[in-house]
N, C-alpha and C positions, 0 to 999 in steps of 0.2 A: 474785872477784866476790861481794861481801858481800850486796848487795841485788838482784842480777840474778836473773832467772828461770832455772830449770834448763832446759837445752836438751831438747826433747822427743825421745824415741826413736821414737815412733810419729807420723810426719808424713804419709806418703803413704798415703792411704786409698782403698780400692775400695768403692763403695756398690752393693749388690745389692738392689734394691727394685722390685717390679712395680707398685706404686701410684704413679702419676705425681706427685701432689701431695706425698706423703711423700718421694719421691726428690728432688724439687726443693727442698723445705724443708730436708732434711738436707744436701744438697750446698751450698746457700746458707749455712746456718748454720755448717757446718764450715769453709767457705772463709773466712767472716768471722771465725772463731775462730782462724785461722792455720794450718789444715791444708791440704795439697795434695790435691786429689781427682784420683786417677789415672784414674778412670772412674766413670760412673754407668750401670749396665746393669739391664735388667729380666728377664733370663732366665738360667737356670743355664748354658746353653751359652756365652753371651757371657762370663759371669764366669769359667768354667773356661778359656776361651780366653785371657782376660787374665791369669789366674793362671799359666797355662803359658807365657806369652810372656816376653820379656826385660824386661818392665816391672818396675820396682822398686816393690814394695808392702810396706808395713809392717804393715797391718791390714786385714782384710776385715770390713765391716759387712754382714751378710746376713740377709734375711728367710728363713723356712723354705719357705713356699709360693710357688713361682716358676713362670713359664711354662716348660714343657719340662723340668721336673726339680725338684730340691729344693735348699734351702740346705745340706742334709747333703752332697749331691754336691759342691757348691762347697767346703765345708769339708774334705772328703777330698782334693780336688785341692790346696787351700792347704796342708794338712798335709804333703803330699809336698815342698813347697817351704819348709817351716818358717815359714809365714806364719800368725800367729794370727788367729782368727776370733771376732768377737762377733756372736752371733745377736741380732737385734732382731725380735721376733715376739710375737704374741699367744698363742702356744701352743708352749712350749719342749718338744721331745720328749725322751724318756728318753735316747736315743742321742747327744744333743748333748754330753754330758759326755765322750764318747769321741773327739770330733773338734774341739771348740771350747774357747776360753779362758773363755767365759762366755755368759750369756743375759740380755738386758735385755727386760723385758716391755713390750709396746705397750699402750696409749699411754704415752709417757714424756715428761717435760719435757726441754727442751734441756739444762738444767744437769745432769740425770741422765745424759744421753748423754756429756757431757764428763767427769763423774765416773766413769762406767763405763770410758771410754778410759784415764783416769788410773789407775784401779785395775788394769787389765790391764798397763799400763806398769810400775807399781810391782811387780807380781807377776813380770814378766819381769826386772826389776832385782834380784829377790830381796829386796825391801823389803816391810814391812807396808803394807797399804792404810790410808789415813787415814780415808776416809769411803766407805762403800758406799751408793749410792742405793737407795731402795726399788725393788723389782722386779728387782734385779741378783743373779744367782747366778754366782759364779766357780767354775770347776772346777779340779781338780788339774792342775798343769802337765803338758803332754803330753811324753812322753819317747820 
């Protein structure tokens, strides 16, 4: 396949966002960009339940401040299942590096969200990242 696009590794995404407009926009944009949204939930408990279920999830996009808990709690549950997490938040906490693949600052442009997902995918493949969007911090791979 000389001119074909590389098949994505991160396709099935879980969106964890308690701001309804942001959640809707993110879900719509990512679906239009070819991703499959496994679920869009607004609480830590719902996200943890989905992560712990048999649902196949490739990446969790999580805000930090959620109803009934924290995105950190979601990331800890995802880590137990070897599911990478990208925090999308206005305030990335210090402990994020211990449980997540990266942190993307809000507000972000849609192209920056796509670039952040691509950067995490490249890191998972052991490849250098081509372009890091502004506001993205990648953390050392979790082991």
